[in-house]
ROVEXKOL-792048 format. One record per residue (C-alpha): residue in three letters; x, y, z; residue number from 0. Coordinates in steps of 0.05 Angstrom, whole numbers, plus 32768, in hexadecimal, padded with zeros to 4 digits. Each point is the difference from the previous one (the first is absolute). Example, Ala and Ser with C-alpha at 12.3 -4.5 7.8 and 13.67 -1.06 7.14 Angstrom:
! residues 2
residu:px:py:pz:num
ala:80F6:7FA6:809C:0
ser:801B:8045:7FF3:1
END
This chain:
! residues 334
residu:px:py:pz:num
met:72F0:7FD8:809C:0
lys:8022:7FE2:803C:1
lys:7FFF:8023:8043:2
val:8039:802F:8010:3
asn:802D:7FEF:803C:4
lys:7FE1:8023:803C:5
arg:802F:7FEC:8037:6
leu:8015:8048:800C:7
leu:7FB9:801B:8005:8
pro:7FF2:7FF1:804A:9
val:803E:8026:8014:10
ile:7FF0:8038:7FD0:11
leu:7FB8:8007:8017:12
ala:8016:8000:8048:13
ala:802F:8039:7FEE:14
val:7FC7:8025:7FDF:15
leu:7FD5:7FFC:803E:16
ser:8038:8013:8030:17
ala:8017:8038:7FD3:18
ser:7FBA:801C:7FFD:19
ala:7FFA:7FFF:804B:20
val:8043:8023:800A:21
leu:7FF5:8035:7FCB:22
ala:7FB7:800F:800E:23
gly:800C:8025:8041:24
cys:800C:8049:800C:25
ser:802D:8008:7FC4:26
lys:7FC4:7FF2:7FD3:27
gln:7FDA:8038:8021:28
glu:803B:802D:7FF5:29
ala:8000:7FF5:7FB5:30
ala:7FEC:8048:7FF5:31
asp:7FC2:800B:7FD5:32
asp:8025:8036:7FDA:33
val:8032:7FCC:7FE4:34
thr:7FEC:7FE0:7FBE:35
ile:8026:7FBF:7FF4:36
arg:800D:7FF8:7FB5:37
val:8006:7FB6:7FEF:38
gly:8016:7FE2:7FBE:39
ser:7FFA:7FB7:7FED:40
leu:8001:7FD1:7FC3:41
lys:7FC3:7FDE:7FE3:42
gly:8008:7FB9:8019:43
pro:800B:7FDD:8043:44
thr:801D:803D:8024:45
ser:7FC1:8028:7FF2:46
met:7FD3:7FC4:8011:47
gly:801A:8004:8047:48
leu:7FE9:8049:8004:49
val:7FB8:7FF9:7FE8:50
glu:7FE0:8002:8044:51
leu:8028:803D:8014:52
met:7FEF:8022:7FBD:53
asp:7FB6:7FF1:800D:54
arg:8002:801D:8046:55
ala:8026:803D:7FE9:56
glu:7FCC:800E:7FCA:57
lys:7FCA:7FFD:8035:58
gly:8027:802D:802F:59
glu:8008:7FC7:8033:60
ala:804B:7FF4:7FFB:61
gly:8014:802B:803C:62
ala:802F:8029:7FD3:63
ala:7FFD:8024:7FBD:64
tyr:801A:7FD8:7FC5:65
glu:800C:800B:7FB6:66
phe:800B:7FC1:7FD8:67
thr:8023:7FFA:7FBD:68
met:8004:7FBE:7FDA:69
ala:802B:7FF2:7FC3:70
val:800E:7FC6:7FD1:71
thr:804B:8008:8001:72
ala:8031:8012:8037:73
asp:801F:8038:7FD7:74
glu:7FC5:802F:800C:75
ile:7FFF:7FF2:804B:76
asn:804C:8007:8005:77
ala:8001:8043:7FDC:78
ala:7FC9:801C:802D:79
phe:8025:7FE8:803E:80
leu:8041:801F:7FEA:81
lys:7FDD:8042:7FF2:82
gly:7FE1:7FFF:8045:83
asp:7FB9:7FF9:7FE5:84
leu:7FF5:7FBF:8026:85
asp:800F:7FF2:8049:86
ile:7FF8:7FB5:8004:87
val:8007:7FCF:7FC6:88
leu:7FF4:7FB5:7FF9:89
ile:8033:7FE8:7FCD:90
pro:802C:7FC4:7FEC:91
ala:8033:7FEF:8036:92
asn:803D:800D:7FD5:93
val:7FE4:8043:7FE8:94
ala:7FFF:8016:8049:95
gly:804B:7FF6:8002:96
val:8008:8027:7FC0:97
leu:7FD7:803B:801C:98
tyr:8028:7FFE:8041:99
asn:8040:8008:7FD8:100
lys:7FE4:8034:7FD1:101
thr:7FEA:802B:803B:102
asp:8041:7FF7:8026:103
gly:7FDC:7FDB:8037:104
gln:7FC3:802D:8005:105
ala:7FD0:7FC6:7FFE:106
ala:7FEE:7FCA:8033:107
val:7FDB:7FBE:7FF9:108
ile:7FC8:7FF9:8033:109
asp:7FE1:7FBC:7FEF:110
leu:7FFF:7FC5:7FD1:111
asn:7FBD:7FFD:7FDD:112
thr:8008:7FC5:7FD0:113
leu:802B:7FC2:8001:114
gly:8008:7FD2:7FC4:115
val:7FCD:8005:7FC7:116
leu:8027:7FD9:7FCA:117
tyr:7FEA:7FBD:7FE3:118
leu:8018:7FD4:7FC8:119
leu:7FC8:7FE7:7FD3:120
glu:7FFC:7FC6:7FD0:121
ala:7FCA:7FDA:7FD9:122
gly:8019:7FBC:8016:123
glu:8020:7FD8:8037:124
thr:8049:8004:7FEE:125
ile:8019:8031:8036:126
arg:8000:7FE7:8048:127
ser:803F:8021:801A:128
ala:8033:8035:7FEB:129
ala:802D:7FC9:7FE7:130
asp:7FCC:7FF0:7FCA:131
leu:800D:8044:7FE0:132
glu:8041:7FE9:7FE2:133
gly:7FFD:8003:7FB4:134
arg:7FBD:8025:7FFF:135
thr:7FEC:8044:7FE5:136
ile:7FDF:8030:8031:137
tyr:7FDB:803F:7FEA:138
leu:7FFE:8038:8032:139
pro:7FF3:804B:8002:140
gly:8039:8032:8006:141
lys:804B:7FF2:7FFD:142
gly:8021:801D:803F:143
thr:7FBF:8002:8027:144
thr:7FE9:7FDC:803F:145
pro:7FE7:7FC1:7FDB:146
asp:8043:7FFB:7FDC:147
tyr:802B:8008:803F:148
ala:7FD5:7FD0:8029:149
leu:8001:7FCA:7FCA:150
gln:804B:8006:7FF4:151
tyr:800E:7FFB:804B:152
ile:7FD6:7FC1:8006:153
leu:8020:7FE2:7FC2:154
ala:8046:800E:801B:155
gln:7FF0:7FE3:8044:156
asn:7FEA:7FC1:7FDC:157
gly:8040:7FFB:7FD8:158
leu:7FE4:801C:7FBF:159
thr:8016:803B:7FD5:160
thr:7FE1:8026:7FC6:161
glu:8026:7FD0:7FD3:162
asp:7FD7:7FC7:801E:163
val:7FBE:8025:7FFB:164
asn:7FEA:802C:7FC6:165
leu:7FE1:8040:801A:166
gln:7FD5:8025:7FCE:167
tyr:7FED:8046:8017:168
lys:7FBF:8024:7FED:169
ser:7FEF:8048:800D:170
glu:7FC2:7FF2:8029:171
ala:7FD8:7FC8:8020:172
ala:7FCB:8001:7FC9:173
glu:8034:7FE9:7FCE:174
val:8014:7FC5:802B:175
ile:7FB6:7FED:8007:176
ser:7FFA:8002:7FB4:177
val:803C:7FD2:7FF7:178
leu:7FE3:7FCE:8032:179
ala:7FBF:7FFF:7FD8:180
glu:8024:7FF5:7FBE:181
glu:8036:7FCF:8015:182
pro:7FE8:7FC5:802B:183
glu:8047:7FED:8012:184
ala:8013:8045:8019:185
leu:8010:8012:8048:186
gly:7FEE:8045:801A:187
leu:8015:8026:803E:188
leu:7FCC:8033:8015:189
pro:7FEC:8029:803D:190
gln:7FBA:8002:801E:191
pro:7FCC:8013:7FEB:192
ala:801A:7FF1:7FB9:193
val:8006:7FB7:8016:194
thr:7FB6:7FFD:800F:195
thr:7FEE:8023:7FBF:196
ala:802A:7FCE:7FD8:197
cys:7FE0:7FC4:8023:198
met:7FBA:801B:7FF6:199
gln:800D:800A:7FB6:200
asn:8022:7FBC:7FF7:201
gly:7FE4:7FC7:8029:202
asn:803B:7FD3:7FEE:203
leu:8031:802B:8028:204
arg:8016:7FEE:8047:205
ile:8030:801D:8033:206
ala:803D:7FD4:7FFA:207
leu:802D:8026:8030:208
asp:7FF4:8034:8035:209
leu:803F:802B:8001:210
thr:7FF5:8013:8048:211
glu:8003:7FB7:8014:212
glu:803C:7FF4:7FD3:213
trp:8024:803C:801F:214
asp:7FF3:7FE7:8046:215
lys:801D:7FBC:7FEE:216
val:8044:801E:7FEE:217
ser:8006:803B:8030:218
thr:8000:8004:804B:219
asp:8013:8049:8008:220
ser:7FD2:8023:7FCE:221
ser:7FB9:8001:7FE6:222
leu:7FE2:800E:7FBC:223
val:7FE5:8046:800A:224
thr:7FD6:8022:7FCA:225
gly:7FE4:8041:801D:226
val:8015:8030:8036:227
thr:7FE6:8042:801B:228
leu:802F:803B:7FFE:229
val:7FFA:8045:8020:230
arg:8024:8041:7FF2:231
arg:802E:800B:803C:232
glu:7FEC:804A:8005:233
phe:7FB7:7FED:8005:234
leu:800F:7FCA:8033:235
glu:8028:8030:802C:236
gln:7FCB:8036:7FFD:237
asn:7FC3:7FD3:8004:238
glu:8014:7FC0:8024:239
ala:7FBC:7FFA:8022:240
ala:7FDE:8002:7FBC:241
val:802F:7FCA:7FE6:242
gln:7FF1:7FD5:803C:243
ala:7FB5:800B:7FF4:244
phe:800A:7FEA:7FB8:245
leu:8025:7FC1:8018:246
ser:7FC6:7FEE:802E:247
ala:7FCE:800B:7FC8:248
his:802B:7FD9:7FCE:249
ala:8003:7FC5:8030:250
glu:7FB4:7FFF:8006:251
ser:7FF6:8008:7FB5:252
ala:8030:7FC7:7FEE:253
asp:7FDE:7FD3:8032:254
phe:7FBC:8012:7FE2:255
thr:8018:7FED:7FBA:256
asn:8018:7FBC:8018:257
thr:7FC4:7FEF:802B:258
ser:7FC7:8021:7FD9:259
val:8015:7FEA:7FBB:260
glu:7FBE:8008:7FDB:261
gln:7FF5:8046:801B:262
ala:8047:8014:7FF2:263
ala:7FFA:7FE5:7FBA:264
glu:7FC3:802A:7FF2:265
met:8024:803D:801A:266
ala:803D:7FF1:7FD5:267
ala:7FD6:7FFB:7FC2:268
ala:7FDA:8040:8011:269
leu:8043:8024:8007:270
glu:8017:7FE2:7FBD:271
ile:803B:7FDD:8021:272
val:7FEB:7FC2:7FDB:273
pro:7FCF:7FF9:7FC5:274
lys:7FCE:7FD3:8024:275
ala:7FEF:7FEE:8048:276
ser:8003:7FB6:7FED:277
ile:8049:8007:7FED:278
ala:8011:8023:8041:279
ala:7FDA:7FCD:802A:280
gln:8028:7FC7:7FE2:281
ala:8042:8026:8002:282
ile:7FFF:801B:8047:283
pro:8010:7FBE:8023:284
tyr:803E:7FFA:7FD4:285
cys:8018:8048:8008:286
asn:8022:7FFA:8044:287
ile:7FE5:8044:8014:288
thr:801D:800E:8045:289
phe:8015:8033:8033:290
ile:8045:7FF7:801F:291
thr:8025:8036:8027:292
gly:803C:8008:802E:293
thr:803A:7FCF:8004:294
asp:7FD9:7FCA:7FDB:295
met:7FF9:8031:7FC6:296
gln:804A:8011:8003:297
thr:8016:7FB7:8001:298
ala:7FD5:7FEB:7FC5:299
leu:800D:803D:7FD5:300
ser:804A:8008:800D:301
gly:800B:7FB7:7FEE:302
tyr:7FD8:8007:7FC0:303
leu:8024:803F:7FEB:304
asn:8043:7FDF:800E:305
val:7FEE:7FC8:7FD0:306
leu:7FED:8033:7FCA:307
ala:803F:8029:800B:308
gly:8029:7FC1:7FF8:309
gln:7FE3:7FF7:7FBA:310
asn:8002:8049:7FEC:311
pro:800E:803A:8030:312
glu:7FD8:802F:7FD3:313
ala:7FC2:7FD8:8010:314
val:8000:8021:8045:315
gly:801B:8044:7FE9:316
gly:804A:7FF0:7FFF:317
ala:800A:7FF1:804A:318
leu:7FDB:7FDF:8038:319
pro:7FD9:8031:802C:320
ala:801D:8011:8045:321
asp:7FDD:7FED:8040:322
asp:7FDA:8042:8002:323
phe:7FD9:7FE7:7FC4:324
tyr:7FD6:7FD6:8031:325
tyr:7FCE:8024:802C:326
leu:8007:7FE0:8044:327
pro:7FDD:802E:8032:328
asp:800B:7FF7:804A:329
pro:7FBE:7FE2:801A:330
ala:8009:802A:8040:331
glu:7FFC:803F:7FD6:332
gln:7FBF:7FEE:7FDC:333
END
């Protein structure tokens, strides 16, 4: 597999370190021990960025009390958040907009945890640019999901429509992997770590297109955002110090995953986020696990949601979130 574009990472890692310094002061000490932060995440890249925090929490070394819930699908996490059973959730970016609208604005995004994780695979050398997709059939999981919206945006920006490219939807990534194994001419769009799984099972496959790179080629005012971290507004207002402590810990944990890949992979496998540590170790460099807050978060996410809303307003819950969706604390008050 080719290396993912890393030109954003120096900026992101600098943000991680500065955010940790800002957030680790007195507010961290004020994150009252009697507050338990209930965190929900999906098995995949969003949870991979939490493994070091999960490990410290289990050992009682996290500086705050945490309860972690992981699920395979967003529906379980969403339902628990809406019921008030989870305080902080790491979910797909568009789903955060849906939950904001469903709760009448009683939710706020506090960081971006994952950028693009989508890759186009083929068992050949026919695809070198988005223009090469014309006349081809692409298998992908989930009509009306993030892979679908992202691909259709990139196609449109390259002058192609769904009449030029045949999109064949499957219910899950495993089905796409099966098609790629059975049909040598097939193209498949998959997220990580399914991309790594497919390539390990079929040595003929290669990453033909990185959708993050393709997005960046056609957009100057948005980024391909996969995962965000959302907090219940009531919890934020009552326990802002605890939320800031979580942000500091999340920054450190995401940095650990990116810089201590082998250790993070072992933790991810032990937590059953991925089936094997070897899969996680190969997938992590391609997962774009990150930690972005503040105005950078707002710029990237608002641009992305605007693209989705332009395709289908229901993708973001019917309307774009208002400015209060973005948690932008005054540094002087931290």
